[in-house]
C-alpha positions, 0 to 999 in steps of 0.5 A, a space after each residue: 500500500 505504501 509503495 502505491 502511495 509513493 508511486 501516486 504522490 511521489 513520482 507523479 507529483 514530485 518528479 513530473 516537471 511538466 505538471 503545473 497544477 495539483 488538484 485534489 477535490 472532493 476527497 478526505 485524506 488523513 494528515 500522513 497522506 497530506 504530508 506525503 503529498 506536500 513532501 512530493 510537491 515541495 521536493 520538485 525542481 520548481 514550484 507548481 503554478 497552482 495547488 487546489 485542495 477544494 472540498 476535502 474537509 480540510 480543517 485548521 490542522 491541515 492548513 497548519 501542515 500546508 503552511 509549515 511546508 511552505 514556511 520551510 520551503 517558501 520558494 516552492 509555494 505556488 502562485 495560486 492556492 485554492 482551499 475552497 469549501 473546506 472547514 477552515 476557521 480564523 485560526 487557519 487564516 492566521 497560518 496563511 497570514 504568516 505565509 503571506 508575510 514571508 518575503 520569499 513566499 510569493 502567492 499571487 492568488 488565494 481562494 477561500 470560497 464557500 467556507 462558512 466557518 471563516 469570520 470577518 477577522 480571518 478574512 481581514 488578517 489575510 487582506 491586511 497581510 496582503 497590504 504589505 505584499 502587494 507585489 505578491 498577493 494580487 488576488 484574494 477570493 472569498 464568499 461574502 455571505 459566509 463572512 457577513 452574516 448580520 447587519 453588524 458584520 456588514 457595518 464592521 466589514 465596511 468600516 474596516 475596509 473604509 478605514 484601510 483601503 490600502 489593505 485591499 489587494 489589486 483584485 479582491 473578489 467576493 461572491 
């Protein structure tokens, strides 16, 4: 079984120089499998263009694991990271915040769509990190109705971004 996993994750993803995007969708993996995938992806000669792990039931401990791999090898971070439709909260956003602030980690696009457990403060942490990284993070996508649930949330959202327009990335998309 381990040999099959190595073949699938190590050779296909790690050693294929033509692979530009890694997509893992609608599946649940345990942390040991995620570690093998991330080891393979960060052991390549060059970074991938995009990593998408959407609808995989990833929670904060998975985001922390992903972040730790890119913290150790920031040059291997992809341009685009998509973690749509997972179980991430503001805590997971704090791990992404640390990555975005890293000068060597050059994310250009992060997508956190359809994640109802992320609150306004999680979104704000990523947007505020992007303020210092305008040369890197150019696009940030999230689902507004997941973040703004009440009139109070809407007022706070408007107040925060009105007070800090420089925090907005070049391309902020919310649905």
